[in-house]
N, C-alpha and C positions, 0 to 999 in steps of 0.2 A: 185296759191299762192306760193311765193318763200319760200325757207327754212328759218326758223326762224321768219317768219311773222305770226302774229296772225290774224284770221278773225276778222274784225271790226263789232261789233254788233251795233244796234240802241242805246243801252244803253251807248256805248262808244262815240257816235257821239256828237260833240259839239252842244251847243244850237243854235249857228249861222247856222250850217248846217241843223239842224232840222227845224228851222224857214224858211229857204230857201226852204226846201222840201215841207212844208205846203203851202207856197206861190206859188210854182211851180204847186201844185195840185189844185189851184184855191181858196185857202183860202184868206181872207182879211188880211191886214197888222196886224190888231188887233188879229185875230184868229191865225195867224202865230206865233206871239210872245207868246200868251197864251198857244198854243199847245206845243211850244218848252220848256216852263218852267212848264208844268203841274205837273210833278213829284216833282219838287222843291217846288211847292205850295201845295203839298199834294192832288192833284186832278188827276183823271183819264183823259186821253186825251179827252174822250167823254165829261166829265163834263167841262173841260177847254174850249172846243169849244162852249158849251152851255152858259157859263158865260162870255165869252170874251166881252169887250166893243163893242158897235155898232157904226158905222160911225156917226150916228146922234148925239152921245154923245160928240164928240170931238170938235165941233165948229171951224172947219178949221185947228185945230192942227194936226200934223202928227200922224197917227193912231198907228204907231209902238212906238212912244214916249209915247202916251197916255196909251197904253196897258202896256208898260214897267214900267211906274210909278206905275200902279196898281199891276203889278206882284211883284215889290219890296215891296210894302206895304203889300201884302198878305203873302209874305215870311217872312218878319220881324215881322208881327203882332202876338201877342199872341192869339188873337181871330180874325180869318179872317173874321168873320161876323160883327165885331164891326163897328159901324157908328161913324163918327166924327174923332177927332184927334187920330192918332196912336202914336204920340210922338216920341221922341228920335231917335233911329236907323232908323226907317222907313222914317221919315221926312228927316234925314240926307242923306240917300241913294237916295231918290227921288230927293233931291236938287242937289246932286252930279251928278246924271244922267242928269238932265237938264243942268247943267254947261258943262258937257262933250259934250252933244248934241249941245248946242249953239256954243261951240268952234269948233266943226266939221262942222256944217252946217250954222252957223250964224243966224239961225232962227228956229222956231218950226212950221212955217206955211207949211202945206202940199203942196199947189200949188207952193210955191217958191222952195221947195225942189225938187218936181217933175220936174220943169223947169230946175233946175241945173243938174238933173240926165239925162234929155233928153231921149235918146234911151236906156240907160242902164236899166231903170226901177227901181221900188221901191225895188226890191230884194236886191240891194246894201245897201239901208238905213235900211232894215230889218236885214240884216246880221250884219251891224255895230252896230245897236241898241242892238241886242241880245248879241254881244260881250261886249258891255258896261255894260249891266246888269250882265253878267257872272262875270266881274271883281268886281262888287259891292256886290255879294252874300256873305252872312256870311259863315264862314267855315263849319258849320253844320246848314243848314236851319231848323228853328223850325218846319216848316210844314212837313218835311220829314217823321216824325213818323206816319203821318196820311195817308200815301200812300195806295191806294187801292191795295191789293195783286194780284188781277186779272186783273190789267190794261193792256191795249194793247199799243203798241208803235205807233209812228207817221203814219206809213204806213197803219195802221189798222183802222184809223178814218177818216171820211170825214168832210168837213167844216160845215156841218149842225149838227155835234155832234153825228152822227150815226156810229156805228161800221160797217166796211166793211166786206163783207164775201168773 
């Protein structure tokens, strides 16, 4: 490490980079997004992996987009367990995400996006989606105060929601 350079910790890592690391370690698109934003949602990475949306829930929609909308709703929601309408800020953030996503890809269809990415793979879509969510985060996410003080970072959790040893 050069003089004046600080060592970069997982905490300093961008959400896009964290999401790409989860994906590179075999996590699904949904798990990668949820894992990257675990702390902002007030969840441990283990709990985020366990609660990430499943592929069967998205009905052909891009998994990164589906998970990202849920992440925004959980971050903006006063009660993350509330069912039904979250209202105001959560709806606005999710709608903005969808607009940004459609501007970038022209569709929310998983198969269409995969065919555009060809050999590059979904990691590009995951990184771009995470960056979009990052731009839409409130200055102080409401969920932040519920963070588990003993949580582990991305490298310490597998895609099944188990802590690595």
